[in-house]
LODOTOR-513839 format. One record per atom (N, C-alpha, C): x, y, z; residue in one letter. Coordinates in steps of 0.2 Angstrom, whole numbers, plus 5000, padded with zeros to 4 digits. Example, Ala and Ser with C-alpha at 12.3 -4.5 7.8 and 13.67 -1.06 7.14 Angstrom:
<rs>
506649725039A506249785039A506649845039A506449895035S506849955036S506450005039S
</rs>
This chain:
<rs>
541555046020M540855056022M540254976026M539855006028K539454976031K538854976032K538354906031F537754926028F537554896034F536854926038L536454926042L535654886040L535654836044L534954796044L534654806051L533854836048Y533654856054Y533054796054Y532854766062T532554686060T532054716069T531354696068T531054706072T530954626077T531254596075K530854526077K531054546085K530354486088Y530354476095Y530054536098Y529854576094G529554636096G529854716097G530654696097K531354756097K531654756093K531654816092S532154846084S532854836085S533154816082G534054796084G534154806074G534954796075S535254816068S535854766066S535854746061I536354706058I536954746054I537554726055Q538154756051Q538254726046Q538054716040L538254666035L539054676032L539454726033N539954726036N540454666038N540254626041R540854586047R540654536041R541354506043P541554436040P540954376040P540854376046A540354336050A539654356047A539554396042V538954386040V538954386031V539154416029W539454436021W539654366018W540154346021V540554246020V539854216018V539654206023P538954166021P538554166017P538254206016A537854266010A538054226006A538754256004V539254225996V539054185995V539354116000L539154055999L538854025997L538054045998V537454035998V537354055992V537354115991V537154135983V537854085976V538054065980C538854045974C538453965974C538253925978A538053865977A537653855974A537053905973M536253925968M536553925964M536853985962L537053985955L537253915951L537853865954T537953825949T537653775950T537153765955G536553725955G536153735949G536053775948T535353795941T535853795935T536553815936A536853785928A536853725926A537053665933W537153605932W536553555931W535753595932F535253585930F535153595924F535253655922G535353685914G535753635908G536153625911Y536453575908Y536353515906Y536153475912L535653405912L535153415907L534753455908F533853465904F534353475897F534653525896A534953495886A535153455887A535453415891D535953365886D535353325886D534853295890H534353255890H533753265886H533753325880Q533153325878Q533253305874Q532753265866P532853245861P533053285854P533453275851K533853325845K533453325839K533253385835V532953385829V533353395825V533253345821V533653355813V532953375809V533253425804V533053455799V533253425792V532753395789Q532853345783Q532653415777Q533153395771D532653435767D532153415762D532053485758N531353455756N531453395749N531253345747P531453305740P531253365736P530653395735D530653445730D531053505731D531453515737D532053575737D532553535732D532653475733V533353445732V533453435723V532753425722Q532653425713Q532753485710Q532353555713W532653595712W533153595710W533553595714Q534253615714Q534653555711Q534453515710V534953475703V534753525695V534153515696A533753545691A534153615689A534153655692L534453705693L535353705690L535753655694E536353655693E536453625686E535853565684E536053555676E535653605673E535453665674Q535453705668Q535853755668Q536053765673K536653815673K537253785668K537453735668Q537753685664Q537853695656Q537153675657E537153675650E536853755645E536653785650L536853875650L537753895648L538053855651A538953865649A538853845643A538653775643Q539053735635Q538653805632Q538053815630A537853855626A538153905625A538353945631R538854005630R539253985624R539653935628G540253915625G540353915619G539853875613A539553845607A539653925603A539153965605A538954025603A539554055603A539854055608E540754105608E541054065603E541153995600N541553955596N541353985587N540653965589Q540253995581Q540454085581Q540654125586L540454185586L540954195581L541754155584N542354185584N542554145574N542254075573A542354045568A542254125563A541454135564L541254205561L541454255560L541954275565A542454335564A542954305560A543154255560V543754245555V543554245548V543154225548R542854195541R542754285538R542454305540L542154385540L542654425539L543354415543G544054445542G544154415535G544354355533Q544454335524Q544054375522Q543354375521M542954405517M543154485515M543254515521Q543354585521Q544054595518Q544454565521A545054575515A545054565510A544654505508Q544754495498Q544354555493Q543654575498V543654625496V543954695496V544254715501L544954755500L545254725492L545454675491R546054675490R545554695481R544954665480M544554655474M544654755473M544354775478E544354845475E544954885474E545554865480A546054895475A546254885467A546154815466L546354775461L546054825453L545154835457G544654865451G544854955448G545054965456Q545255055457Q545955045451Q546155005450R547055015447R546554995438R546254935438L545954935431L545455005429L544955045433T544655085431T545455125429T545855145432E546255205432E546855175425E546955125425V547355105419V546855095412V546155065414A545655065406A545455125405A545655195408S545455265408S544555245407S544255185412L543555205415L543355275418L542755265416S542355315421S542355325426S542555365430K542555345439K541955355442K541655385441S540655385443S540455335440S540455315435E540255225434E540455165436E541055175439F541455125443F542055165448F541355175453D541755205461D541655155468D542055155468F542255065472F542255125477F542355145480D542255185487D541655195488D540955195481Q540155205485Q540055125483Q539455125488L539055045485L538855075481L538655005476P538155015470P537555035472P536955055468A536555095466A536155025467A535655005472R534954965473R534454995474R534054955475G533254965474G532754925473G532154965474G531454915469G531154925475G530254915472P529654915476P529754855481P529454875486T529154795492T528654805492T528454765495E527554725499E527854765504E526954755506A526854795514A526954725519A527354765525G527554705529G528454725532G528654705537D529054715538D529754645537D529254585531G529654535531G529654495536G530454445533E530454385537E531054385539E531254345545T531854365549T532254315545T532954325543M533454285542M533654245548M533454175547G533554125552G534454115551G534654075556A535454065556A535554025550A535153965548I535253925542I535453965534I534754025535D534854045530D535554095529D535754115535F536254165536F536954145534F537054075534M537654045533M537554045524M537053995524Q536954015516Q537054055514Q536754115514A537054175512A537754185512A538254185518L538854195518L539154135512L539154075511D539354045508D539254055500D538454075499D538454115493D538854165489D538954205497L539354285494L540154275493L540354215498A541154185496A541154175491A540754115486L540654095481L540854155475L540254185477Q540354265473Q540954305471Q541154315478L541954335477L542454305477L542554245475D543154215472D542954205466D542454205465D542154225454D542354275452D542054335457R542254385452R543354415456R543354415458A544154385460A544554365454A544254295453R544654285446R544654305441R543954345440Q543654375434Q544154435435Q544254465438L544654545439L545354515437L545654455440E546354445438E546454435430E545854395428V546154395422V545954465419V545554505418L545554575417L546354595416L546454615425D546954625424D547554615422D547754545419R548254515415R548054535406R547554565405V547354565399V547354655397V547354695403V547354755400V548254765402V548554735406S549454735407S549654705403S549154665398R549854625392R549554695386R549054735387R548954765381R549354855383R549254845387Q549554925391Q550554905390Q550854845390L551554815390L551554825380L550854805377K551154795370K550954845367K550654905370Q550754975366Q551355025371Q551655015374A552055035376A552555025372A552754955373V553454925368V553254955359V552454955358S552654945350S552755025348S552955025341P553255085340P552855135338P552655195340H552155235336H552155295337H551955365334G552055445335G552955435331G553055485330R553755535329R554255515332R554855515331P555455515333P555855575334P555355635337I555655705334I555055745341I555255785343T554955835346T554655915341T555155925338K555155995331K555155945327K555055975321G555155955313G554655935309G554755925302W554455905297W554355855294W554355825292L554355765286L554455785280L555155755282S555555775272S555455715267S555455665267S555655625263S555255555265S554855515261Y554355455261Y554955415262Y554455335263Y554655285264Y554455265257Y555055225251G555155185246G555455225240G555355205234K555855225228K555955305228K556355335227R556455405225R557055425223R557455475218A557855495218A558455515221A558955475222D559455465227D559855555228D559855595232P559955655234P560855665230P561055605230F561755645229F562055615222F561555565217H561955545211H561155555207H560655555210G559655565206G559755505203G559955455203R559555405202R559155365207R558655325205Q558155315208Q558455245213Q558155245220Q558455205223Q557855185228Q557855135230M557455135238M557555135246M556955205248H557355225254H556755185259H557355155263K556855115268K556755145276K556655225274G556355245280G556055305278G555855345284V555655405282V556155465285V556355525284D556755565288D556255625287D556355665294F556155715298F556655765298F556655805296A556955855298A556855915301A557555945305G557256005307G558056055309G558156085314Q558656115319Q559056065320Q559756075320M560356045322M560356045329M560155975331G560255995339G559755965344G559255965339A558455955341A558355875342A557755885349D557955805351D557655745347D558055695350I557555625344I557455595352I556955545352V556555545356V556155465354V556355415357A556255355355A555455345356A555155305350T554555305348T554155245355T554555185355G554255135361G554655135365G554555095368A555155045375A555454995373A555854975375G556454945373G557054945376G557554915372V558254905373V558754915369V559254945370V559555015365V560154955362V560154925358T560654865354T560954895351T561254965348W561655005346W561655065348W562255075347A562555155350A562955195348A563055215342G563755215339G563655235330G564255245329K564155235319K564355185316K563955195312R563655135306R563855155300R563955115294Y564055155289Y563455165285Y563455235282G562755255280G562455305283G562555285291Y561955315297Y562455355299Y562855365297G563155395304G563355385311G563155425315Q562955415322Q562255395322Q562055305324L561355275323L561355255331L560655255333V560355225339V560055155335V560055105338E559555065336E559055025344E558455015344I558054985353I557654935351I557954885352N557354815352N556754815356N556154825353H555754825357H555154755357H555654705357G555154635357G554854635351G554454565352N553754535347N554154545339N554954555338G555254545332G555054635330G555154695333L554954755330L555654795333L555854825329S556554865332S556554925327S556954975330T556755055325T557455085327T557655115323R558355145320R558355225319R558855255322Y558755315322Y559655365318Y559655385315G560255385310G560455465309G561155455308H561055555306H561355585313H561455545319C561355595325C561755645326C561655705330Q562255745328Q562455705337Q562455695341E562855655349E562355625349E562355535354I561855495357I562055515363I561355495368L561455505373L561255425376L561355385374V561255325378V561655275377V561455185378Q562255155376Q561955105378Q562355035373V562055005373V561754945379V561454925378G560954865386G560454915391G560554975385E560055045390E559455005390E559055035396R558054995393R557855075392R557655075388I557255135386I556355145387I556155215390E555755225389E555355275384E554655255381Q554455285377Q554255355375Q554455375374G554455465373G555355475376G555555455378Q556555465381Q556855505375Q557255525378R557555595373R558155525372R558655525367I558955465366I559655485362I559355555359A560155575354A559855655352A560155695349L560055755346L560155765339L559955785337M559855795328M560355805326M560855775318G561355805317G561555795309G561855795307S561955755298S562555725297S562755695302S563155635301S563155585297S563655565292G563555515291G563455525283G563055485278R562755505270R562155545269R562355625272S561555665275S561855715272S561155755269T561155825265T561155885270T560755865277G560755925281G560655865288G560455935293P560255905299P559355895298P559555795301H558855765301H558955715303H558355675305V558455585309V558155545302V558655505302H558355455295H558055395302H557355395300Y556855325306Y556755275302Y556855215302E556755155302E556255115306E555855055303V555655015310V555654945305V555854885311L556054855308L555754775310L555454735307K555054665307K555154615306K555454575308N556154515311N556654525305N556854595309G557454605306G557454635296G556854635296N556654665289N556354745289N556854785284Q556454855286Q555654855282Q555254895286V554454905284V554254985285V553654985278N553655055281N553255085285N553755125290P553555145294P553155185297P552655225291T552155285290T551655275296T551255185296K550855185300K551255185308K551655175308Y551855175315Y552055245316Y552155285313V552155355312V551455395314V550855355311Q550155385310Q549855365317Q549955315320T549955285326T549855315332T549355335335R549455365342R549355335347R549655335352R549755325359R549055325361R548555255363K547855255365K548155255373K547855325376P547855325383P547555255390P548155255391L547855175396L547955215404L548055265406S547855285410S548055355415S
</rs>
């Protein structure tokens, strides 16, 4: 490629071809020298300029220090609050567990003692109310809140002790009623002979009858009048086939003249359980059960036990 320059120097027209080395090489060298000198001059100028040091404002430094201190205090306060909340959560969990245990015990006592469920409904909050004055009232502070928790914990402990004592009392009463003889030893039949002196059915002479007789059909059920342990199950002189049950507290019962015995010695018996079938074994004139109640080994009048009805406990 050719570049032409036209000139009118000396009043004459002419041209210069720039593609000739003799022309453009010197020009390039001149331009490079100028650029190099400019860069060097700029470097020297910048190096000798005074350096500006930016100093922090004292107010800014104090503000940053105060901000850091506030951040640390906030972190400490947050940690302390979390620790307190964790402690309150643990205490609340313990109180909730105690309340659940008390509710279960209260429901059991309500059922065992045959209390009205509408009056003692542990699934519902107790009825509360009353007039109030105008205003929103005071907000409970942290100290008042902790005091309320302490008072509630003391109340829960006191109520728990009371319920446990009541449970023991009711349990003893339930056990005493379960083992104490009461009611008839038969499911079907009638009273045929009382306790006391009577004319002997075999020889007619007056003798002491130390039990009561209940007559019925052969093979009718004979039931235990109280819970206990079988201490005799077999033949015995005068009684024929006999069952004897120890009820504890010095009380025992006997069931004589059985046709068949359905229990064995050492067996635990529940009140109302079938223990034998009515018969006429031994010294007997017909199918009946000779029923005796013994207290400390001596026969007593069973009439009051027969007439006593079992109080419902559940």
